[in-house]
N, C-alpha and C positions, 0 to 999 in steps of 0.2 A: 016746584020746578023739577023737570025730568032731566036725567042724564042718560048716557049710553054705556052698556057693559063693554069694557075694554076687550074682552075675549070674544063675545058673541055678536056685539053690535045691537043687541036688543035693548029697548028702553029700560031704565032703572028709575025707581021712585022711592022716596022716603028714606028709610033706614038703609036699604041696600045701596043706595047712591052714596050715602055718608060713609058707610063701611068701605066701599071701593076707594073713595077719596082718601080716607085715612091710611088704608093699606098702601096706596100709591105714594103718599108722603113718606111713610116709614121705609119702604123698599127703595126709593130713589135717592136716599141720602148718599152723597158723594158721587152719584152716577151722572148727574147733570151739572157739571162744574160751572157752566156759563149761566145757569139758572138757579142761583143759590136761594132765591126766594121760594123755590119749590121744595127744597130739601127740608128735612126735619132734624132737629137737634136733640132728639131723644137718645139716651144712652143705648 
């Protein structure tokens, strides 16, 4: 399954897509209060 780069809009595949998803989960902690299922509980 392909995704899209959040900065460039170009397609992402494989590990690059996974890395972007993990970064988004880590960075968005407490940023999206109404979407707690998206946040990450890592310290």
